[in-house]
FIGULO-563434 format. One record per residue (C-alpha): x, y, z; residue in one letter. Coordinates in Angstrom, 2 decimals. Each point is the difference from the previous one (the first is absolute). Layout:
<recs>
<rec c1="X" c2="Y" c3="Z" code="A"/>
...
</recs>
This chain:
<recs>
<rec c1="10.14" c2="11.70" c3="40.40" code="M"/>
<rec c1="-2.31" c2="0.06" c3="-3.01" code="K"/>
<rec c1="0.31" c2="-3.00" c3="-2.30" code="K"/>
<rec c1="1.14" c2="0.83" c3="-3.53" code="A"/>
<rec c1="-2.49" c2="-0.51" c3="-2.80" code="K"/>
<rec c1="0.59" c2="-3.19" c3="-1.96" code="E"/>
<rec c1="1.44" c2="0.86" c3="-3.40" code="Y"/>
<rec c1="0.34" c2="-2.71" c3="-2.61" code="R"/>
<rec c1="2.16" c2="-0.12" c3="-3.10" code="L"/>
<rec c1="-3.13" c2="-0.09" c3="-2.17" code="S"/>
<rec c1="-1.17" c2="3.24" c3="1.65" code="D"/>
<rec c1="3.20" c2="1.70" c3="-1.11" code="R"/>
<rec c1="-0.26" c2="-1.47" c3="-3.50" code="L"/>
<rec c1="-3.57" c2="1.35" c3="-0.32" code="K"/>
<rec c1="1.52" c2="3.49" c3="0.15" code="E"/>
<rec c1="1.80" c2="-0.66" c3="-3.31" code="Y"/>
<rec c1="-1.54" c2="1.00" c3="-3.32" code="S"/>
<rec c1="-1.62" c2="-2.62" c3="-2.24" code="N"/>
<rec c1="2.83" c2="0.46" c3="-2.47" code="E"/>
<rec c1="2.65" c2="-0.67" c3="2.65" code="D"/>
<rec c1="-1.85" c2="-3.05" c3="1.35" code="L"/>
<rec c1="-0.34" c2="-1.48" c3="-3.48" code="H"/>
<rec c1="3.70" c2="0.57" c3="-0.70" code="A"/>
<rec c1="0.97" c2="-1.61" c3="3.31" code="Y"/>
<rec c1="-2.31" c2="-2.97" c3="-0.67" code="A"/>
<rec c1="1.57" c2="-0.42" c3="-3.42" code="K"/>
<rec c1="3.47" c2="0.03" c3="1.56" code="E"/>
<rec c1="-1.13" c2="-2.73" c3="2.41" code="L"/>
<rec c1="-1.64" c2="-2.00" c3="-2.84" code="S"/>
<rec c1="-3.43" c2="0.08" c3="1.62" code="I"/>
<rec c1="-2.59" c2="-1.30" c3="-2.46" code="K"/>
<rec c1="-3.28" c2="1.80" c3="-0.78" code="G"/>
<rec c1="1.36" c2="3.48" c3="0.64" code="R"/>
<rec c1="-2.06" c2="1.80" c3="-2.61" code="S"/>
<rec c1="-3.36" c2="-1.11" c3="1.41" code="H"/>
<rec c1="0.67" c2="0.47" c3="3.71" code="S"/>
<rec c1="-1.47" c2="2.81" c3="2.06" code="K"/>
<rec c1="2.33" c2="2.33" c3="1.90" code="H"/>
<rec c1="-0.50" c2="-1.56" c3="3.45" code="D"/>
<rec c1="0.17" c2="-3.54" c3="-1.40" code="E"/>
<rec c1="3.28" c2="0.81" c3="-1.71" code="M"/>
<rec c1="1.46" c2="1.39" c3="3.24" code="A"/>
<rec c1="-1.05" c2="-3.15" c3="1.87" code="E"/>
<rec c1="1.47" c2="-2.26" c3="-2.71" code="A"/>
<rec c1="3.33" c2="1.85" c3="0.02" code="I"/>
<rec c1="0.12" c2="-0.10" c3="3.80" code="S"/>
<rec c1="-0.67" c2="-3.74" c3="0.05" code="A"/>
<rec c1="2.65" c2="-0.62" c3="-2.65" code="E"/>
<rec c1="2.64" c2="2.02" c3="1.85" code="L"/>
<rec c1="-0.73" c2="-1.80" c3="3.25" code="I"/>
<rec c1="0.04" c2="-3.39" c3="-1.75" code="K"/>
<rec c1="3.40" c2="0.74" c3="-1.53" code="R"/>
<rec c1="1.48" c2="1.08" c3="3.31" code="G"/>
<rec c1="0.70" c2="3.47" c3="-1.34" code="A"/>
<rec c1="-0.95" c2="1.60" c3="3.30" code="I"/>
<rec c1="2.56" c2="-2.02" c3="1.95" code="E"/>
<rec c1="2.69" c2="0.88" c3="-2.52" code="Q"/>
<rec c1="-0.74" c2="3.70" c3="0.26" code="R"/>
<rec c1="-0.07" c2="-0.11" c3="3.81" code="L"/>
<rec c1="3.56" c2="-1.34" c3="0.02" code="Q"/>
<rec c1="1.31" c2="3.51" c3="-0.71" code="I"/>
<rec c1="-1.38" c2="1.30" c3="3.31" code="L"/>
<rec c1="2.19" c2="0.37" c3="3.06" code="S"/>
<rec c1="-0.83" c2="-1.78" c3="3.27" code="D"/>
<rec c1="-1.16" c2="3.35" c3="1.37" code="F"/>
<rec c1="-2.42" c2="0.53" c3="-2.91" code="Q"/>
<rec c1="-1.39" c2="-3.52" c3="0.33" code="I"/>
<rec c1="-0.49" c2="0.63" c3="3.71" code="G"/>
<rec c1="-2.11" c2="3.05" c3="-0.82" code="I"/>
<rec c1="-2.16" c2="-2.06" c3="-2.34" code="L"/>
<rec c1="-0.49" c2="-2.68" c3="2.63" code="K"/>
<rec c1="-1.03" c2="2.62" c3="2.57" code="D"/>
<rec c1="-2.91" c2="1.09" c3="-2.21" code="T"/>
<rec c1="-1.63" c2="-3.46" c3="-0.04" code="E"/>
</recs>
């Protein structure tokens, strides 16, 4: 079986527009938003979400079956 490509949260965030990233950073109270480059902003938002435990909170809505699927792709 072919291993799935690693896909990080910051990769997904990089698909957002600059406007959306800046709005999300503002919502998260990330400093220095106006001077950050697109990829740097995505990395900063990703780090902040992971630090806050936001990922774990969002994963709580998944069923055991859905979590099993995610574990199988590791």
